[in-house]
C-alpha positions in Angstrom: 45.8 25.5 -11.4 43.6 24.6 -14.5 40.5 23.1 -12.9 38.0 21.3 -15.2 35.9 19.7 -12.2 33.3 22.1 -12.2 32.2 25.8 -12.6 31.8 26.1 -9.0 35.5 26.4 -8.5 35.2 29.9 -10.2 37.2 32.7 -8.1 35.9 36.3 -7.4 37.6 38.8 -9.7 39.1 41.6 -8.2 36.2 44.0 -9.3 34.1 41.6 -7.4 36.3 41.7 -4.3 36.3 45.5 -4.4 32.7 45.4 -4.4 32.3 43.1 -1.5 34.8 45.0 0.5 32.7 48.0 0.2 29.2 46.6 0.8 27.2 48.1 3.5 25.9 45.3 5.8 23.4 44.7 8.5 21.6 41.7 10.1 19.6 40.1 7.4 17.7 38.1 10.0 16.2 41.4 11.0 15.9 42.4 7.5 18.4 45.0 8.2 21.1 44.0 5.6 21.0 46.7 2.8 22.9 44.6 0.4 20.8 41.7 0.8 17.8 43.8 0.5 19.0 45.4 -2.6 20.0 42.2 -4.2 16.6 40.5 -3.5 14.9 43.7 -4.8 17.0 43.8 -7.9 16.1 40.0 -8.5 12.5 40.4 -8.2 12.4 43.2 -11.0 15.5 41.2 -13.2 13.3 37.9 -13.2 9.8 39.5 -12.7 8.7 38.0 -9.6 6.9 39.1 -6.7 9.4 38.2 -4.1 13.1 36.8 -3.8 15.2 35.0 -1.2 18.9 35.0 -0.8 20.1 31.4 0.3 23.5 30.1 0.9 23.6 27.6 -1.8 21.6 25.9 -4.7 20.9 23.0 -2.7 19.1 25.3 0.2 17.2 27.2 -2.2 15.8 23.9 -3.9 15.0 22.4 -0.7 13.3 25.7 0.5 11.3 25.6 -2.8 10.2 22.0 -2.3 9.3 22.7 1.4 7.3 25.7 0.7 5.3 24.1 -2.2 4.7 20.6 -0.4 3.7 19.4 3.1 4.7 16.4 5.0 3.5 13.3 3.0 3.2 15.3 -0.3 5.4 14.2 -3.4 7.3 15.9 -6.1 7.9 14.5 -9.6 11.2 15.2 -11.1 14.1 13.6 -13.5 16.2 10.6 -12.4 19.2 12.8 -13.0 17.7 15.7 -11.3 20.1 17.5 -9.1 17.6 18.0 -6.3 16.9 14.2 -6.5 20.1 12.7 -7.1 22.9 15.1 -5.6 21.3 17.1 -2.7 21.4 14.4 -0.1 17.6 13.2 -0.2 17.0 16.5 1.5 13.4 16.8 0.5 12.7 13.3 2.3 15.0 13.8 5.0 14.2 17.2 6.2 10.8 17.9 4.6 9.2 14.4 4.7 8.4 14.9 0.9 8.5 11.8 -1.2 10.3 12.1 -4.7 9.0 10.4 -7.6 11.8 10.5 -10.2 11.0 9.8 -14.0 13.6 8.7 -16.4 15.0 11.6 -18.3 14.9 11.6 -22.0 18.3 11.7 -24.1 17.8 15.6 -24.3 17.4 16.1 -20.6 13.6 16.5 -20.8 10.7 14.3 -19.2 7.9 12.6 -20.9 4.7 14.2 -20.2 2.8 10.9 -20.5 5.2 9.3 -18.3 4.7 12.1 -15.7 1.0 11.8 -16.0 1.2 8.0 -15.4 3.1 8.9 -12.2 0.5 11.2 -10.7 -1.2 9.6 -7.7 -4.9 9.5 -7.4 -6.8 11.2 -4.7 -6.6 8.2 -2.4 -5.3 7.8 1.3 -2.9 5.0 0.0 -1.0 7.6 -1.9 1.2 10.5 -1.4 -0.2 13.7 -2.6 1.4 14.8 -6.0 1.9 18.6 -5.5 4.6 19.7 -7.7 6.8 19.0 -11.0 10.4 19.9 -10.8 12.5 20.6 -14.0 16.2 21.3 -14.3 17.4 23.8 -17.1 20.3 23.1 -18.2 20.5 19.3 -17.1 23.6 17.7 -17.7 24.8 20.9 -19.8 21.5 20.3 -22.3 19.1 23.3 -22.7 15.3 22.3 -22.4 13.7 24.0 -25.5 11.2 26.8 -25.0 8.4 25.1 -26.8 8.8 22.3 -24.0 8.6 24.9 -21.1 5.4 26.0 -22.6 4.1 22.5 -22.8 5.2 22.0 -19.2 3.2 24.9 -18.4 0.1 23.8 -20.1 0.7 20.2 -18.4 0.8 21.5 -14.9 -2.3 23.6 -15.0 -4.2 20.8 -16.7 -2.9 18.4 -13.7 -3.3 21.0 -10.8 0.3 21.0 -10.1 2.7 23.7 -9.2 6.0 24.0 -11.4 9.6 24.5 -10.0 12.8 25.3 -12.0 16.2 24.1 -10.6 17.9 26.9 -12.7 21.3 26.5 -11.3 22.4 27.0 -14.9 19.5 28.7 -16.4 21.5 31.8 -17.6 23.5 29.1 -19.7 20.2 28.1 -21.4 19.2 31.9 -21.8 22.7 32.8 -23.5 22.7 29.6 -25.9 19.1 30.3 -26.7 19.8 34.0 -27.2 16.9 35.2 -25.2 16.4 36.9 -22.0 16.2 35.0 -18.8 12.6 35.7 -18.4 11.9 33.7 -21.6 12.6 30.6 -19.3 11.7 31.6 -16.0 7.9 33.1 -16.7 6.7 29.5 -17.1 7.2 28.6 -13.5 5.9 29.1 -10.0 9.3 29.2 -8.4 12.9 29.4 -9.9 16.4 28.9 -8.1 19.1 30.5 -9.6 22.7 29.9 -8.5 25.3 32.9 -8.4 28.3 30.9 -7.5 28.7 28.6 -10.7 29.5 30.4 -14.1 28.4 33.6 -12.8 31.5 33.6 -10.7 30.2 34.6 -7.3 31.9 32.9 -4.3 28.6 31.6 -2.7 24.9 31.9 -2.8 21.7 31.2 -4.7 18.4 33.0 -5.2 14.9 31.6 -4.7 12.1 33.5 -6.5 8.3 32.9 -6.3 5.2 34.5 -5.0 5.0 36.7 -1.8 3.4 33.7 -0.1 6.0 31.4 -1.1 8.8 33.1 -0.3 7.2 34.3 3.1 7.2 30.4 3.9 10.5 29.5 2.5 12.0 32.4 4.8 10.7 30.7 7.7 12.0 27.4 6.6 15.4 28.9 5.8 15.7 30.0 9.4 14.6 26.6 10.7 17.1 24.9 8.6 19.8 27.2 10.1 20.1 29.7 6.8 19.5 32.7 8.7 22.5 34.8 7.9 23.7 38.0 9.7 25.9 40.3 7.9 25.8 38.5 4.6 25.9 41.7 2.7 29.3 41.4 1.4 28.4 38.0 -0.3 25.0 39.4 -1.7 26.9 42.3 -3.3 29.1 39.8 -5.1 26.1 38.1 -6.2 24.6 41.2 -7.5 27.9 42.1 -9.2 27.8 38.5 -11.0 24.1 39.1 -12.4 25.2 42.6 -13.6 28.5 41.7 -15.2 28.8 38.1 -15.8 26.1 36.9 -17.9 26.9 37.7 -21.3 30.2 36.4 -21.1 28.9 32.7 -20.6 28.9 32.5 -24.4 32.9 32.6 -24.2 32.4 29.4 -21.8 30.2 27.7 -24.4 32.5 28.5 -27.2 35.5 27.0 -25.2 33.4 23.8 -24.5 32.8 23.2 -28.3 36.5 23.8 -29.1 37.7 21.2 -26.2 35.1 18.8 -27.3 36.1 18.8 -31.1 39.8 18.7 -29.8 39.2 16.0 -27.5 37.3 14.0 -30.1 40.4 13.9 -32.2 42.5 12.2 -29.5 43.0 8.3 -29.5 40.6 6.5 -27.1 38.3 9.5 -26.7 34.8 9.7 -27.8 32.8 12.7 -27.2 29.0 13.4 -26.8 28.8 16.1 -29.1 25.0 16.9 -28.5 25.9 19.1 -25.5 25.8 22.9 -26.5 26.8 24.8 -23.2 29.8 24.6 -20.8 30.1 20.9 -20.2 31.8 18.1 -22.3 31.3 14.6 -21.9 33.8 12.1 -23.1 34.3 8.2 -22.7 37.7 7.2 -22.5 38.6 3.5 -23.8 42.5 3.7 -23.9 45.0 1.5 -22.3 45.8 4.0 -19.4 44.0 4.0 -16.5 41.6 7.3 -16.5 42.5 7.9 -12.5 46.3 7.4 -13.3 45.9 9.9 -16.1 44.2 12.4 -13.5 46.9 12.0 -10.9 49.6 12.7 -13.4 47.7 15.8 -14.7 47.3 17.1 -11.1 50.8 17.0 -10.5 51.1 19.5 -13.5 48.4 21.5 -12.0 45.4 20.4 -14.1 42.5 18.9 -12.4 39.8 16.8 -13.8 37.3 14.4 -12.2 38.2 10.8 -13.3 35.3 8.5 -14.1 33.9 6.1 -16.8 32.3 9.2 -18.3 34.7 12.1 -18.0 32.9 15.5 -17.3 35.0 18.7 -18.1 33.4 21.9 -17.5 34.3 25.3 -18.8 34.0 28.5 -16.9 35.3 32.2 -16.5 38.7 30.9 -15.2 39.4 28.5 -18.2 40.9 30.2 -21.2 41.6 28.7 -24.6 45.1 28.6 -23.9 44.2 26.6 -20.5 42.4 24.3 -22.9 45.5 23.7 -25.3 47.8 23.2 -22.1 45.5 20.6 -20.9 45.1 18.7 -24.2 48.8 18.6 -24.8 49.5 17.3 -21.3 46.6 14.7 -21.8 48.2 13.7 -25.1 51.5 13.0 -23.5 49.7 10.4 -20.9 47.2 8.4 -23.0 
């Protein structure tokens, strides 16, 4: 199966499965799982944060961050296209009683600081208390520049806000910028890092922050049903991913550029070439219905998500040969 739907579809390698099989385990709710403890300790050192929490998903990690930063009736500001606003079930509002204030994303994925400033609520009982600015990097596959992150830190300091990073694909940003991940994460009060996308672990995300914030998030994780028991096998996969699968993300980026260039040569396709990481966005104006094309490709073992704007994602289970196979099959159906 050649699957372009998302980098969440990656499969653990044999080496990762061997590490999982041999991982020592305990009861993580009691703090007794040595593999979870090792991952959290490793993450603190790797990302230069005081504390870390292993979570079941990126959605959970982001929600815990919001609930740890904000109280009931507070507000967080984020992008209109932010995952923790648009694609995570409204969890902050539903479960945390936290009001989202979305701001339209600029074309490069950033948020305009003037628009953010205008959205910050005054200290008045009529309004929610604005507590947090949440950014996402990468967002839609686009990398936020390091200079922008410096400006974001200065902005929240000026306006007395906390700053959270949805870093589901932060390593993609770091690899594309050719910097260590800490060059990105050092600007934030909290960071979520997904282990199960391009890094290839089967499950799990990390939440990083201060001791106080992670203590509060750990309690909320239990309340939300996220307290895991013998989770060490999963945590061991996450640590393997961090130690072995970061630098190879550049292969995914190169494959995405190759795919974008080749797809742009096909009749009916127009590709947004501004993306620089592992996502290709293409518009299709051909005569054949894109859903019909997707069904025909699926019969050949090639999966895409049909939509008005087609998103194709490269990852560790997509090779250059897979891309050529997809392009040849696609050419036969358009």
